[in-house]
C-alpha positions as CSV (number, residue, x, y, z in Angstrom):
1,X,0.1,-0.1,0.1
2,X,1.4,3.4,-1.4
3,X,1.4,6.7,1.0
4,X,-1.4,7.9,-1.8
5,X,-3.8,5.0,-1.0
6,X,-3.9,5.8,2.4
7,X,-6.9,7.5,3.1
8,X,-8.7,7.5,6.8
9,X,-11.2,10.3,6.4
10,X,-14.4,10.2,3.5
11,X,-17.5,11.4,3.0
12,X,-20.6,10.0,1.1
13,X,-23.9,10.0,0.8
14,X,-26.5,7.4,1.1
15,X,-29.9,6.7,0.5
16,X,-32.1,3.7,1.5
17,X,-34.4,2.2,-1.1
18,X,-38.7,3.3,-0.6
19,X,-40.9,0.5,0.1
20,X,-43.3,-1.2,-2.1
21,X,-46.8,-0.1,-2.8
22,X,-49.5,-2.2,-1.8
23,X,-52.3,-4.1,-3.6
24,X,-55.4,-2.6,-3.9
25,X,-56.5,-5.8,-6.5
26,X,-60.1,-7.6,-6.1
27,X,-60.3,-11.2,-6.8
28,X,-61.7,-12.0,-10.2
29,X,-62.1,-15.2,-11.2
30,X,-64.9,-17.4,-13.4
31,X,-67.7,-18.4,-11.3
32,X,-66.7,-16.6,-8.0
33,X,-68.3,-13.2,-8.3
34,X,-67.2,-11.4,-5.3
35,X,-63.8,-13.0,-4.4
36,X,-63.0,-10.1,-2.5
37,X,-60.0,-8.2,-1.6
38,X,-56.6,-10.2,-2.3
39,X,-53.9,-7.4,-2.8
40,X,-50.6,-8.4,-1.6
41,X,-48.2,-6.3,0.3
42,X,-45.3,-4.3,-0.9
43,X,-41.7,-5.7,-0.4
44,X,-39.0,-3.8,2.0
45,X,-36.6,-1.3,0.3
46,X,-33.0,-2.2,0.0
47,X,-30.8,-1.1,3.5
48,X,-27.7,0.5,3.4
49,X,-25.2,-1.5,5.3
50,X,-21.7,-1.4,6.7
51,X,-19.8,-4.6,6.9
52,X,-16.2,-5.1,8.7
53,X,-13.6,-6.2,6.8
54,X,-10.2,-7.4,8.5
55,X,-8.5,-7.3,5.3
56,X,-8.8,-3.8,4.7
57,X,-6.2,-0.8,6.2
58,X,-8.1,2.3,4.1
59,X,-10.8,3.9,2.9
60,X,-9.3,4.0,-0.4
61,X,-11.8,2.2,-2.1
62,X,-14.7,4.9,-1.1
63,X,-12.5,7.9,-2.4
64,X,-14.1,7.6,-6.0
65,X,-17.4,6.1,-5.2
66,X,-19.1,8.2,-2.7
67,X,-22.8,8.1,-3.5
68,X,-24.9,5.0,-2.3
69,X,-28.3,4.1,-3.2
70,X,-30.3,1.3,-2.8
71,X,-33.5,0.1,-5.0
72,X,-37.2,0.0,-3.9
73,X,-39.2,-2.8,-3.0
74,X,-41.5,-4.6,-5.5
75,X,-45.3,-3.5,-5.4
76,X,-47.5,-6.4,-4.3
77,X,-50.1,-7.8,-6.4
78,X,-53.0,-10.4,-6.8
79,X,-53.7,-13.1,-4.7
80,X,-52.2,-11.6,-1.8
81,X,-48.5,-12.0,-3.4
82,X,-46.1,-10.1,-1.5
83,X,-43.5,-8.0,-3.7
84,X,-40.0,-9.1,-3.7
85,X,-37.4,-7.2,-1.0
86,X,-35.1,-5.2,-2.7
87,X,-31.4,-6.1,-2.7
88,X,-29.5,-4.2,0.1
89,X,-26.1,-2.2,-0.2
90,X,-22.9,-3.2,1.6
91,X,-20.3,-1.0,2.1
92,X,-17.0,-3.0,3.0
93,X,-15.0,-0.7,5.7
94,X,-11.5,-1.4,8.0
95,X,-12.3,-1.8,11.4
96,X,-11.4,0.9,13.2
97,X,-13.9,2.7,11.2
98,X,-16.4,5.4,13.0
99,X,-19.2,6.8,10.9
100,X,-20.3,10.2,12.0
101,X,-23.5,12.9,11.1
102,X,-21.8,15.0,8.8
103,X,-24.2,17.9,9.9
104,X,-24.0,17.0,13.8
105,X,-20.6,15.4,14.1
106,X,-22.6,12.8,16.3
107,X,-20.9,9.5,16.5
108,X,-23.7,6.9,14.7
109,X,-21.6,3.7,14.8
110,X,-18.2,2.2,15.0
111,X,-17.1,-1.0,12.9
112,X,-14.6,-2.9,15.1
113,X,-15.4,-6.8,14.1
114,X,-14.7,-8.5,11.2
115,X,-17.7,-9.3,8.9
116,X,-20.1,-7.6,12.0
117,X,-23.0,-6.1,9.9
118,X,-24.7,-3.1,11.0
119,X,-27.7,-0.9,9.0
120,X,-26.5,2.7,8.7
121,X,-29.8,3.2,6.8
122,X,-33.1,1.1,6.8
123,X,-35.2,0.7,3.8
124,X,-38.9,1.9,3.7
125,X,-41.3,-0.9,4.8
126,X,-43.6,-2.0,2.1
127,X,-47.3,-1.1,1.9
128,X,-50.2,-3.1,3.5
129,X,-52.4,-4.7,0.5
130,X,-56.3,-4.0,1.0
131,X,-56.5,-7.8,2.1
132,X,-55.0,-6.4,5.8
133,X,-58.0,-3.6,5.7
134,X,-61.2,-6.3,5.2
135,X,-63.5,-6.2,8.1
136,X,-67.2,-7.3,8.7
137,X,-68.2,-3.5,7.7
138,X,-65.8,-3.0,4.8
139,X,-65.9,-6.2,3.0
140,X,-64.4,-5.0,-0.1
141,X,-61.7,-2.1,0.4
142,X,-60.7,-0.6,-2.9
143,X,-57.4,0.9,-1.1
144,X,-54.1,-0.2,-0.2
145,X,-51.0,1.5,1.5
146,X,-47.8,3.2,-0.5
147,X,-44.7,2.0,1.0
148,X,-42.7,4.0,3.4
149,X,-40.1,6.3,1.7
150,X,-35.9,5.5,2.2
151,X,-33.8,7.8,4.2
152,X,-30.7,9.5,3.4
153,X,-28.0,11.6,4.3
154,X,-24.3,12.6,4.5
155,X,-21.9,10.3,6.7
156,X,-18.0,11.1,7.5
157,X,-16.1,7.6,7.6
158,X,-13.1,8.2,10.1
159,X,-10.7,5.5,10.3
160,X,-8.4,4.9,13.6
161,X,-6.2,2.5,12.9
162,X,-6.4,-1.1,14.8
163,X,-2.5,-1.7,15.8
164,X,-1.1,-3.3,19.2
165,X,1.4,-0.6,19.3
166,X,1.8,3.4,18.0
167,X,5.1,4.4,17.4
168,X,5.6,8.4,18.4
169,X,8.1,11.0,18.0
170,X,9.5,13.6,16.8
171,X,10.1,14.0,12.7
172,X,13.1,12.0,11.8
173,X,13.1,10.3,14.9
174,X,14.0,6.8,12.8
175,X,10.0,5.5,13.3
176,X,10.3,4.4,9.9
177,X,13.2,2.8,10.0
178,X,12.6,0.5,13.0
179,X,9.5,-0.5,11.5
180,X,11.1,-1.5,8.3
181,X,13.5,-3.4,10.7
182,X,11.0,-5.1,13.1
183,X,8.8,-5.6,10.0
184,X,8.1,-6.5,6.3
185,X,6.5,-3.2,6.0
186,X,8.6,-0.8,3.6
187,X,8.0,2.7,4.5
188,X,9.3,5.9,2.8
189,X,12.9,6.6,4.5
190,X,14.6,9.7,3.7
191,X,16.9,12.1,5.7
192,X,14.5,14.9,6.2
193,X,11.3,16.1,8.4
194,X,8.0,14.5,7.5
195,X,9.2,11.8,5.4
196,X,6.0,9.5,6.5
197,X,3.1,11.5,5.3
198,X,0.8,8.2,6.4
199,X,0.6,6.0,9.1
200,X,2.2,2.9,7.9
201,X,1.6,-1.0,9.7
202,X,3.6,-3.8,10.1
203,X,3.1,-7.4,11.7
204,X,5.7,-8.3,14.4
205,X,7.2,-11.5,14.4
206,X,7.7,-12.6,18.1
207,X,9.0,-16.0,19.6
208,X,7.1,-19.1,18.8
209,X,5.6,-17.6,15.4
210,X,3.5,-14.9,17.6
211,X,2.5,-11.5,16.3
212,X,1.5,-8.2,16.9
213,X,0.8,-5.3,14.9
214,X,2.9,-1.7,15.1
215,X,2.3,1.6,13.5
216,X,4.4,4.1,12.3
217,X,2.1,7.3,13.1
218,X,3.7,10.4,11.5
219,X,5.7,12.7,13.4
220,X,4.5,14.7,16.1
221,X,5.4,18.3,17.0
222,X,5.3,20.7,19.5
223,X,1.7,22.1,18.8
224,X,0.4,19.1,17.0
225,X,-3.0,19.0,19.2
226,X,-3.7,22.6,17.9
227,X,-3.2,22.0,14.3
228,X,0.6,22.1,13.6
229,X,2.6,20.1,11.7
230,X,1.3,16.6,10.3
231,X,1.0,14.7,13.1
232,X,-2.2,16.2,14.7
233,X,-4.2,14.3,11.6
234,X,-3.2,11.5,13.0
235,X,-3.3,11.6,16.6
236,X,-6.5,9.9,16.5
237,X,-5.0,6.6,15.4
238,X,-2.6,6.4,18.7
239,X,-6.2,6.5,20.6
240,X,-6.9,2.5,19.4
241,X,-3.5,1.2,20.3
242,X,-3.0,-0.9,23.2
243,X,0.5,0.7,24.1
244,X,2.7,3.4,23.0
245,X,6.6,3.0,22.1
246,X,8.0,6.4,22.3
247,X,11.5,6.8,19.8
248,X,13.6,9.4,20.6
249,X,17.4,9.5,19.2
250,X,20.3,9.5,21.4
251,X,21.9,12.4,19.8
252,X,18.7,14.3,20.8
253,X,19.8,18.0,22.6
254,X,17.3,17.2,25.6
255,X,15.8,13.6,25.9
256,X,13.6,14.4,28.6
257,X,11.8,17.5,27.2
258,X,11.3,15.8,23.9
259,X,9.6,13.0,25.8
260,X,7.6,15.4,27.9
261,X,6.6,17.6,24.7
262,X,5.1,14.5,23.0
263,X,3.6,13.4,26.4
264,X,2.0,16.9,26.5
265,X,0.7,16.7,22.6
266,X,-1.0,13.3,23.6
267,X,-2.5,14.6,27.0
268,X,-4.1,17.6,24.8
269,X,-5.5,15.7,22.1
270,X,-7.2,13.2,24.6
271,X,-6.2,12.8,28.4
272,X,-7.0,9.4,28.3
273,X,-4.1,8.4,26.1
274,X,-1.7,9.0,29.3
275,X,-3.6,5.7,30.6
276,X,-1.7,3.8,28.2
277,X,1.2,1.6,28.4
278,X,4.3,3.4,27.9
279,X,7.9,2.1,26.8
280,X,10.7,4.8,25.7
281,X,13.0,3.7,23.5
282,X,16.5,5.6,22.9
283,X,17.7,4.9,19.3
284,X,21.3,5.1,17.3
285,X,22.7,3.7,20.5
286,X,25.5,2.2,18.3
287,X,26.9,5.6,18.4
288,X,27.2,5.4,22.4
289,X,29.6,3.8,24.5
290,X,29.0,2.3,28.0
291,X,30.0,5.8,29.8
292,X,27.5,8.0,27.3
293,X,24.8,5.6,28.0
294,X,25.3,5.7,31.7
295,X,24.8,9.5,31.4
296,X,22.2,9.6,29.1
297,X,20.3,7.2,31.7
298,X,20.9,9.7,35.0
299,X,18.6,12.0,32.5
300,X,16.2,9.8,31.4
301,X,12.5,10.9,32.3
302,X,11.0,9.4,35.3
303,X,8.1,7.0,35.4
304,X,8.8,4.9,31.9
305,X,11.0,2.3,31.2
306,X,13.7,2.9,28.7
307,X,15.8,1.0,26.3
308,X,18.8,1.7,24.2
309,X,18.0,0.2,20.6
310,X,19.6,0.8,17.2
311,X,17.9,-0.4,13.9
312,X,20.8,0.2,11.8
313,X,23.0,-2.4,13.8
314,X,19.8,-4.4,15.3
315,X,20.8,-4.0,18.9
316,X,18.4,-4.5,21.2
317,X,15.7,-5.3,19.1
318,X,14.8,-8.5,20.4
319,X,14.5,-7.4,23.8
320,X,12.3,-4.1,22.8
321,X,10.2,-7.0,21.1
322,X,10.0,-9.2,24.3
323,X,9.4,-6.1,26.5
324,X,6.3,-5.0,23.7
325,X,4.9,-8.3,24.1
326,X,4.9,-8.6,27.8
327,X,3.1,-5.2,27.9
328,X,0.5,-6.4,25.6
329,X,-0.2,-9.4,27.3
């Protein structure tokens, strides 16, 4: 999946189907002079249904098809024959998709389970045929109900990635490099800020064929929660992560300060993010000797466990995976 194909926000317009018209037919047959009402009911209009798909990671498939309209139900007919129910329209979405009313911003539903189906808009009910209205005082009703109209509306679909571990750090912290070493993902890597423009996902293989999913979130800068840089667009993806891995390079001017800035941005976006398990990884450890490591350890932030790693030299990566697995389980 390329960065251009990652879409985590889309707006769609959907219309459910109108219910079918009930029939006002009166039975006519040779030798039966007064057959009476036998008009059948109309069929149901088509639903608009959202369905979770664990094999999807993006809303890109909805980028060029944003209007969905279900067909109307069939009309009732003679001999109490009901009209056919219209086919439902299914919209497949990745797990972690939230659906909001585009006008009120109210969350309507969310999809977090594979194959889970949720009706977004119900199709209109079919109208009753005239045989339903026959009474002792009205034995020949010549009327039937029209089908109920479908409903429509604009909706916003927002994707929050379902990853076990979220990689948090400033631009150029080495998140993409770490992801490429730990997983089979091939994120864009270059020596300038904001190389990663879209979140990247990778599956980490652990001991005994066990796996977990890690997400590289685009770099966060100070003020991201207020809209600065690119990170603010993707802070919501961190909300789904079970654990957060903070990555700060060993050559940072002030590791403690960087960590607290990142922590503060998460807090401003959503204070509940601070309740997640956190681990601090100091990257580029291959540049350090034992003396420098001891000096850095003395200045590390309190309240979070820290590991020294190197993605290029593959130092401390197995210990990192072991610790993340322990946190997740």
